[in-house]
N, C-alpha and C positions, 0 to 999 in steps of 0.2 A: 377543513375550515372550522374555526372556533366561532360557531354561530352565535353563542351568547354574547360575544364582544361586538357583534354587528347590529346595526339598526334593523328593524323588521323589514323595511323596504329593501335593504341591501340583501337580506336573506331571500326574500321573494324573487329578487332579480337573479340571484345566484342559482336558485333551483328552477329558474325559468317558469315562474308561475305568477298568479295575481290573486287578489282577494275574491275574484269571481270563480276561481278554481280552474282545473284543467278541463280540456274538452274530452269527450269520450274516446276519440281517436288517439289523442296524446297519452291519456292514461293507459290505453291498451298497448301502445308502443313501449312505454316505460315498463309495463308489467313484463313484456316479452324480453326487454333488455336486462332488467334487474332481478326478475324472478319474484316469486310470491313473498309476502310479508310473514314469514314463518321460519322457525328454526329447523334446519334440515336434519334428517337422520344421519348419524355417523355410521361408518362401516363397522359392523360387529364381527368379531371372530366367531366362526361357526361353533356350535356347542360340541360337536364331535372332536373338533380340533382342540378345544379347551380340555376335553376329557383326556385325550392322548397326552397333552402336555403334563398332566398330573402323574403320568406313568414313567416320566423321565428320571425320577428320583433314584439314586443309586441303591438304597435299601430295597426299594420296590422292585427294581430289576433283579437283584439277587433272590428276593423272595419268589418272584415269578419263575425264575429258573429252577429254584428248589421245588416249587409246587409242580412245575412241569415234569421234573424228574420223578417225583413221587407219583404223579399221575401215570407215567409210563410203567413204573414199578408196581402199580396196582393199589397204591395207598390213597384211595379215593377221598376218605373223610378229611384227612389232614390237608390235602391239596384244596379241597372245596372250601374249607374254613379260611385258608389263606386268601383264596380268590375273593371271597365275600368281604373280608376286612379291607382289601385293597380297593375293591369297587365302591364300598361305602365311603371311604375317605375321598375318593375321586369325585363322587356325586356331591358330597358336602362342599368341596372346593369349587365345583362348577356353579352350584346354586349361589354361593356367596359372591362369586364374580358377577353373575347376572344381576344380583341385587344391587351391586355397586353402580350399575349402568342406569339405574332408574332416575337419577337426578336430572338428566337431560329431558326425559319424558315429563317430569314434573314441571320443568321450565316451559315446555310447550303448552302444558295445561293451563298456565297462567295467562296466556294470551287472550285478549278480548275477542269475543266471537263476531261482533259487528261494530261498524263505525258510522257515525253520522258525518257526511261530507257535503261540500258544495262543489259540484261539477257543472261547468257550463252555466254558472250563475243560478243553479237549481239545487235546492237541498234534497238529499236522498240518503238512504241507508244502504250500505253495501257490506259484504263479508269483509272483516278486517284483514284477511289474508290477501285481499286484492288492492290494498292501499299501496301507493307509490310515492316516491319523493316528489314534492310539489303539491300534493293533495292538501286541500283546506279542510280541517277537521273541527267539528263543533263539540264542546264538552259541557257537561252539567253535572251537578252532584249525583253521585252513585255510579258514574261511568268509570270503566277501566280505560286508561290511556292506551290506544291501540298501536302507537308508534312513537318514535322520538321526534320532537319538533320544537320550533321557535314560536313562542306566544306573541301574537300581535293584538290580541284583545283580551281583557280580563275584567270581569265584574266580581270583585272580591273572591277570585278563584283561589281555592286552597286544595293542595294535593298531598296525600300521604305517600311519601317516597321511602318509608322505612325499610321496605324490602331491598332497596338499593343502597341506602345511606346508613341504616341501622338505628336511625333516630325516629322515635315514635310520634313526635309532634308534627302535625301537618304544616306544610310550607306555603305561605301566602305568596302568590305569583304576581309579577308585574310585567310591563312590556318594554321598559327602557333597556338600552344596551348597558352592559357591565364593562367598564373600561379595563379594570385590572384583571389579572389572571385569577381564576376561581376554581376551587374543587367542585366536584359534581353537586355536593349538597348545598353549595352557595350559588349555584346557577339558577337564580329564581325567575329567569325569563324563559326557561326551558321546561318541557315536560318529557317524561320518559316512559317507554312502553311498559305495561303491566302495573304501573302505579295507579292509585285510586283517587278520584276526585271526591272530596268530602264536603265541599262547600262552594257556592257560587257557580259561575259559568265562564266560558272563555272560548277562544278560537286559536288555532295554531296551524302553521304550515309544516308539513312533514319534511324532515331533513334526513331521516334514516329509517330504513325498514329491515326486517328480517335479521340477517347476520350483522348488519351495520348499526343496529341499535345497541344500547348499553347492555341490555339483557342478552343480545346476540353475541356480544364480545365475551360476556361471562360464560355463555355456552361453549364458546371456542376455548376459553381458558380451562373449563371443566374437562373438555375432551382431551386437552393436552397435559393436564395435571397428572403427575406420575402416581401410580398405585405403589405404595411403599410396602415392602416386606417388613415384618416385625423383626426385632433383633433376634428373637428365638428362632424364627423361621430361617433367617440367614445362617445362624450357627448350626441349626439342624441340617440344613442343606450341605454345608461344608463337612460337617461331621459324618453325614450319611455316606458321602463319597469315600471318605477315608475308611469308615467302618466296612463298607461294602467290599472295597479292595482287600482290606485286612482279612475279612472272613473268608473271601474267595481263596486267598493264599493259604490260610490256615486249613481249609478243607482239602485243598490240593495236597498240602503237606501230609495231613493225616491219611488221605487216600493213598498217597505214594508209599508211605511207611507200611500201611496195611498190605498193599499189593506186593511190596518187597518181601515182607515176612511170609506171604503166601508162596511166592515163587522160590524163595531161597530157604524156606523153612524145611525142617526135617519131617514134619507130620504130613501124612498123605491126606489130601482133601480134594473135593470136587472144585477145581480151579474156577470154573464159570460161576458156580453158586457162591463161592467165597468172595470173588471179586464183586459180584452184585451186592452181597451183604456189606462189603467194605464201602461200596458206593453209597448204599442206603445209609450206612452209619455216618459217612461224611456229610451227606445231605441233612441228616438229622442233627448233626453238630451245627451246621449252618442255620437251620431253623431254631435250634436252641440258643445260638449266639446272637441271632438277630431278634431284638424285641419287636416282633411284628405288631404287637398291640400298642407300641409306643405312640403312634399318631392318634390312635383312639383314646389312649389314656390322657394324652395332652389335651385332646378335645374335651374329654369328660371333666378334667380338672378345671379347664377354662370355663366350662358350663357351670360348674359349682361356683366359680368366681362371679359369673354373671348374676346368679341368684343372690349372692351376697351384695353385689353392687346395686341390684334393683332395690334392696332394702335401704340403700344410701341414696336413692332417687336417681340412680344412673342406669339407664337401659342400654345394654350393649347390642348393637345391630350386627357387628361383625366380630366373630369370636376371638380372632387374634388380638383385637384391641385390648382385651383384658390384660394380656401379658405386656403389650406396648405401654400401657398406663404405668405399669411398675417400673419401666425403664425411663420414664419421662424426666427430662432435666430442665425443660423450659415450658412454661404454660403461658401462651398468649391469650389473654382474656379480654372480653368486652367489659365495659364499665356498667352501663345502664342495666339494672336488673340482675346482673351477675355479681358484681362487687357491691352494688347499691340496691336499695329496696324497690327501685323503679316507682317511687311514690314521692312527689314533692311534699316537703314537710317544713313548717315554720320552725326555725331553730332559734331565732332571737327577735327582739323587737326594741324599738327606741322611741321614747317620748321625751321632749325637751324637759330638762331638769328632773328626769325620772330618777328614783333612788333604788328601785327594786331590780334585781338581775332577772327575775322571772315573776310571772303573775302569781299573786297569792292564791292559795288553794280555794279559798272562799271568795267568790265574785263580789260579795258584799264588802270585802276589804280592798277592792281595786280602787285606784285613784280615778278621778273624773276623766283624765286623759286616757288612761288605760281602758276604761269602760267604753269610751267613745271610739277608740281605735278598734276594739273588737266589734262593736256595733257596725261601724262602717265596713269593716272587712266582710261581715256576714250579709249585710243588707245590699251593699253595692256589689252584687255577686249573683250569677245565674246558675251556679251548680247546686246540686241537691243529692240526697241519698234516698233511693226509692224504697218501696215497701219490702223488697227482697234484700235490702241492705247493700245494694249495688250503688257505687258512687257514679254519678252522671254529671258530665260537664268538663270544663277545662281543668287540667291537673293543678294549675296554679290556684284557681278558685276553690277547688276541692280541698287544697291544703289549708285554705283560710277557714272553711267551715269546720274542718277537723281541729284546727287551732283552738276554736271556741269550745268544741266538744271535749277536747282533752284537758281543758282548763275549767271543766265543770260548769260550762255555760252552754246548754243545749241550743244549737242554732235555730231549731224550730221555735223555741220560746222567744227568741229575739225577733224572728220574722212575723210570728203571730202577734207580737206586741206592736210592731211598727209596719203598717201596710205600705206597699209601694204605690205611689200615686202617679209617677211619671218616670221616664228614663231617657238617657242618652247612651245608646249602645257603644261599646268599644269599637274603635277602628284604628288601623295601623298608622294613619296620618296624624291623628290627635294624640294617640297613645294614652287615652283617658276613657273612663267609664263613669257615668253619674246616674244617680237615682234620687227621687224626691220622696221624703217621708216626713211625718210629723213626730218630732222628738221633744219631749219635755214641754209640750204646748207650743212649739215653734215649727213652722214649715222650713225644712232644711234640704239643701242640695248636698248629697254626700258623694264625694269623688275619690276615686283611686286611680293611680297611674304611675308612669315612670317618674322617678325622683327629679330628674332634670326638668321635665315639663312642669311638674307640680311646683317646683321651686320658682320657676319663672312666672307662674300664674298666681302665686300667693302674695298676700299683703300683710297677713297677720299670722300669729303663732299662738297655740294654746299651751299655756304654762300653768301647771297645777290647777287646771279647771278655769283659768282666766285668760281672756283674749288679750294679747299684747302685740304691739307693732313688730313686724319682722325686721329687726335690726340686722346689721351686718354680723354682729356677734352670734345672734341666734341662727342666722343663715349659715354661718361658718360651722357651727356645731352640728347642724343637720348634714351639711356636705361632708364633714369629716366622718360622721357615722356611716354615711352612704359609701364613702371611699374605703373605710375599714371593712365593711361587709363585702364590697366588690373585690378587694384584695384576697378575700377568703373564697372567692368564686361563688358567692351567694347571690341569689336573685333578689333584688330589692324592689319593694313597692312603697309608694308614699300615699298618705291618706289626708284628706282635708274636708272641709265643709264650708257652706255659705248659707246664712239665714236669708230666706226669701220672704217677700211680702205675702201676707195671708191670702190676698185676692189673686195671686199669680197662679194660673192654671196650666200654662204651657212653658216649657223651658227650651232653650236652644244653646248652641255652642258658646255664644257670647256670655252666657251665665257662668261659664266655667272660668271665671276670672275673679280677682280679689278674694281668693280663698283663705281660709284659716287652716294652717298646717297643724295636724294632730300628731303625726309620728310616722315611723317606718316599720315595716316587717322585713325580715331576711329569711329566705328559704332556700332549701337545696334538696336534692335527692340524696338522703343520707346513706352512709355505708351500712350494710348488714352488720349487726352486732357481732356475729360469730366470725366475720371476715378477718378481724384483727388477729385473732388467735390462729386462724388458718394460714395467713400470710407468714406469721412467725414460724409455724410448724413446717411450712414448705421451705423456708430458709434453712431450718435445722436439717431438713431432708436433702439439702443441696439443690433445691429446685428454684430456678430463676422465674419470677412472675413478671410478665410484661403486659401493660395495659394498652390495648389498641381500640380506639373509640372514634366515633364520628362526631363526638362533642368537641367543644372548643378547648384549646390548649390550657388556658388558665383554670377552667373548671376541672379538667382531667388532672392537672398537676396538684391542685388543692386536695382532691380526693386521694391521689397517690401518696402524698406526703402524710395525710392524716392516718391512713390505714397501715403505714409502714412499708408500702411497696417501693417508695423512692428513698434511697439513702442520700447522704450529703453530696456525694460526687456523681449522682445520677442526673440525667437531663431528660427533657421532653422535646420532641420535634413534631412538626406538622407534616402532613402529606406533601405539601409543596416543598418544604425544606428537604424532605427525603428524596423527592424527584431531582433535586439539584445536586445530590450527593452521588459520586461515582461509587462503583462497587467496592473499590479499595477503601474509600473514606468510610463507607458503611461498615465494612469489616473491622476497621480500627475502632469505630465508636460503638459498635453493636452492644458490647458488654455493659456500656454505661447508659444506654438509652432504655429507660424504664417505662416511658409513656410515648405513644404515638397518637396524635390527634388529627381530626379531619382527614382521614385516610381514604384512599380509593381501593377497589378490589385488586388492582395491580400492585399497590403498595403492600397489601396484606400478603400476597403470594411472595413478593420480594423479601419481606421480613422473614417469613417461614423458611424460604430457601437459604437466606443468609445464615440462619441458625443451623440448618441442616448441613450447610457447607462446613460448619465447625464440628460436624459429627455429634450434634446434640439432638436427642430425641425430642421432638417438638409437638406439643398439643395446642390446638387452636380452637377457641370457642366462637360461636356465631349464631345468628338467627335469621339473617336476611338473605335474599338472593345474592347480594353483593359478597356475602361471606362464603358462598358455596365453593368457588375455585380454591380458596385457601384451606377450607375444611378438607377438601379432597387431597390437596398437596401435602398437608401436614401428616406427620406420622400417625397422629390420632386426631380426627376432627370431632369436635364436641358441639352438637347443636342444642339449642334451647327448646324445651318442650313447648314454649309459646311461640316458637319461630315458624318460618315458612316450611312447606313440604320440601321445597328445593334444598334448603339447608339440611333438613333431616335426612334426605336421601343421599346427600353428599357426605354425610358424617358416619363415623364408626360408633358413636355413642350419643345418647340423648339424655339431657338433664331434665327430669320432670319438674324440678323446683327452680330451675334457672339459677342455681346458687353455686357460687365459687367454692363454698365450704364442701359441697358434695364432691367436687372434683378432687380436692385434697384427700378426702376420705376414700374415694375410689382409687387414688394412687396407692394408698396403704393396702387396699384389697389386692390391687394389681401386683404389688411387690410380694405379698403373701402368696399369690397364685404362682408367681415365678419361683419363689422359694420351694413351694410344694411340687412344682414340676421337676425342679432339680432333685428334690428328695425322691420322687418316683423314678427319675432317670438313674440316680445313684443306686437305688434299691435294685432296679432291673439289671444294671450292668455289674454290680457287685456279685449278684447271684449267678449271672452268666459267666463271669470271670472265674468264680469258684468251680463251676462245672468244667470249664475249659482247662483250668490248671490240673484238675483231677484226671481228665481225659489224656492230656499231653503227658503227664507223669506216667500214666499207665502204659501209653504207647511207647515212650522212651525206655521205660523199665522192662518192657516185654511182658507185662501182666495182661491178663484178660481185660477186655473193655469193661469199665466200671458200670456202664449203663447200656441198656438196649435202646434202639431207636424209639420204640413206643414209650419207654420210661421218660426219655428226654421230652417227647411231645406232651406227655401227661404232666410233667413238671412245669412246662410252659403254661399249660392250661390252668394249673393250680396257682402258680406263683407269679405269673405275668399279668394278672388282671386285678382281682379283688384287692390284694394288699397294696398294689400301686395306686389304685383308685382311692383306697382308704387314706393313704398319705396325702392325697389331694384335699382331704377334709381338715387337715391340721389348722389350728388357730395360728394367728400371726406370732412371729418371734418378738420378744420384748423390745428389740432395737430396730424394728422394721422401718420406723420413720425417723431414725437418727442416723441412718446410713446415707452416704452420698449415692447419687444414681450410679448404676454400674457402668463401667467403661464399655464402649461398643466393641472394643477388641477383646473383651473378656469372653473366654470360651465357656462352653456348657459345663466343663469340669473345673472351672476356676475356683479360687478360694480353697476351701477345705474339701470340696466335692471329690476331686481326684484322689486326695489322700484317703478319704472315707471309702471310695470304691476299691482302691488297692488294698487297704487294710482289711476291709470286710471280705473282699474276694479271696485274699490270701488265707484268712482264718477259716473261711468256709472250705476252700480247697484243701487245706491241711487236715481239717477235721474229716473230710470225705476220704482223703488218701489213707489216713490212719484207720478209719472204719473199713475201707476196702481191704487194707492189708490184713486186719484181724479176721475178716471174713474169708479171705483167700487161704488162711491156715486150715479151714475146714474143706472148702471147695470153691470153684469158680462161681457157682450159682449163689453160694452164701456171700461171697465178696460183692457180687452185683446187688444182692438184696440189702446188705448193710450200707453200701455206698449210696444206693437209691434212697434209703430211709434217712441217712444223715443229710444228704443234699436237700431233699424236699422239706425236711423239718427245720434245718438251719436257715434255709431261704425264707421259710414262713416266719420263724422267730426273728429273723433279721429285720422284719417290719418295725419292731420296737426300736431297734438301734437307728433305723433310718429316719425316725421322726424329727431328729434335729442333729446338726453337726456340732452344736455347741452345748446342748442340754441333754442329760441322760433321760431315759424314758420316765424315771421317777421325778426328775427335775421339771419335765414338761407337763407332769400330771399324768400318772399312769392310766387313769380312767377318763381323762379329759377328752380323748378321741374314741368314742364308742365304736366307730367304724373299724379302727385298727383291731380292737378286741374281737369284733365280729369276724374280720377277715382271717385272723389267726385261728379262731375256732373252726371256721369253715375249712381252712387248709388242713387242720388236723383230722377233721371228719372225712374229707376227700381222700387223704392218705389212708385213713382207717379202712376205706372200702377196698384198697389194694391188698390188704392182708386178710381179707375174708376168704373162707375156703374156696368159693366159686371164682374168685378173681385172682388167686395166687398164681395159677398157671399162666394166665394171660400176661401178668406183670413179672413173670420169671422170679417169683419169690418161693423158694422151696418150703415144704411143710416142716422141715427141721428148723426153720427160722422161728425161734420161740421168744419167750419173755426175756431171757438173758441177752440174746442178740439184739432184741429191740431196745433194751435198757442201755446197752453200750452205745448203739448207734444214736439213740436219742440223747443220751448224756453228752456225747461228743458235740452234738448240735447245740445244746444248752451252753456248754463250755465256750464254744466259739462265740456265741452272742454275748455272754458275760464278759469275755475278753474284749470284745468290741467296745462295750460301755466303759470298761476300766481304762483302755487306751485313750478313749475320748476324754475321760476325766483328767488323766495325766497330761494330755496335750493341752487342755484348757488351762491347767495350772501353770504349765511351762510357757504359755502364751503362744 
């Protein structure tokens, strides 16, 4: 039932109640029937089950098998390291999942603990969870509304519903029925659970409790909103399965060839020992081929991104959000405080026959009309700035005192000069406020209010400091100025005065007639200055910005057009208009809708899903409880730092400065993070490919294996961590915000990444094969030592080539990433340990391996890396 469209008596009848309240027995019966007024706990997946889910990844399975085989063969250290890496990744994943469930708990925490009710014609206080439909609830300033209900009594009742509507201004409530269909923010005869009474008092009959309240519906949407995998997670999942199968087949092939050579070879060997060694080598190849540190490296690179984003006022709550930001192609943003300053500001003024477009810098040069306009704006005003510099009062009135201050007229000076002698406070029926002061030796009633009301009550107009009759011409000019401002979605106030008899001590509403009109002010919540450039930058980056606001359509459109968010063929729609569209209609119009106004939580989720249906990675901003379901549904939910805990808990990122500009900057960081992850991945797989090429070549050619199992594990230790992490520290590429968002079908090795992996892998593999061949001319042991040296050093030096797929190491600034320099130095030092006298035997490096052999193996590594950079340069020139 649409209670807001029914008279209060009809609602009371519908819920079978009266203004005397329910009886004790009836309330108990309803409590048993409907349950408690609270949001129920949702079923949670057990932690152990979540942990096991993380072990289903294909690469994890292969690693577990490899670690198990190594454990059986007595290789304790290597297997324990692999187990630790896997467990750490699983724990991180489970913790992040549990954090994501906290938004429902935050919703429950917002509920009012107690409620003042009338039951059996007696006023009493009960736990709010025991409220039932039909209860009569009493409200006063400072109370949290404990349930949804229809108001039947209001004494200037004002309620802040920002957590549901997104609008910060308190809503004045009334009791009359609303005939036409209205969105939640316009249902001014209703109150909603968890909103806050800021003024007045009132009574309402409960129409919805627990899951049936608007907050309860949001909780339901939150529980049903889908947790989205990031594009990288999806691609890594697919890639992991393929890689796992490929590596398994490769190991079986190598093992089969080795066993075949043992059985059919001419050399006499201990078959059992040889087969175990072959199995050990095949397992070592698997461990070498799988970048077991990949998940950890991705996590570390993302963590680096979170630190960079924190400097841009963006706090990441869920690590994968860093990468998602870089993929974002649609940003659905709130208006108030995000695109705008969230501060009403006077942007223009009008006085009849005025000649100045703005006030003169020196107040001494203001005209009499301008001076009086500013005086009325400051004096007929209850706002102030306290000793701590905090602005106190209605945002509109604060804008007026700031108008004076910014134009070099301290509002304190005006108020100290003209004391207030009497006042008629503002109320919504008159739409006027008046105060009495003595100005220029005359007692004057100063009035401000809505232009239409002021025009009707005026008889005169002030023109160049002189009072004249309000002719049709003057009235028309004032109305035209008001209409011009209104078309720009500006909030307009009119100002006037009336001279009172000196002996008059009291004033009443009848005195607010026969006024002298002085002029108008126009104000708005202006856009943030940096937003203009950020909107343009997001367009260059191929990102569509969509405004979703609880404000009115005209205001939202005006802001949208001013900041460049709306193009000529773009349109704005309201939540009601959206409700009337079918999914097919929305799909057709979606690309052209730049502004959504007066929207509901259901509208927001529908908009996000519509974009996601088009395979567009969608970011959504929000600050209220009403935003939480859409924040969770979006690929990346962005909560405002000033918002509710519910919104923050449902989000993946929090903006500490509530600023759209910070989102665009964070997108740039996100793109850089993804670039760096791809650089780390290409670095890892190029090195692994080089090793596999050398191994396969040796197996096929019938040479001795180029590496021992221990050498392969040591190479993984040296080359699969620090250098890859160092690549995660790379600065952004020059074109990072001039590219279009990447296609969702784009694989991990898309673009030039696969070319780079194959090119660098081949060069490393060829260098190792040549080094191995030269060493074999002396002995099998020398071949292994030279192949090992060339592989570990070429993979280490490859870090420089992996810094960019378009720029050479010198083009990117050779010393601009100190972490790469450090990683390479550490790699050389760790390799140096293997050729020390006490370590040579362990790493199968003969004592005959001297300076000449080292120079040849190292030289081949350098040649491979130089060729990588030369090929990159040639490829760039050829396009």
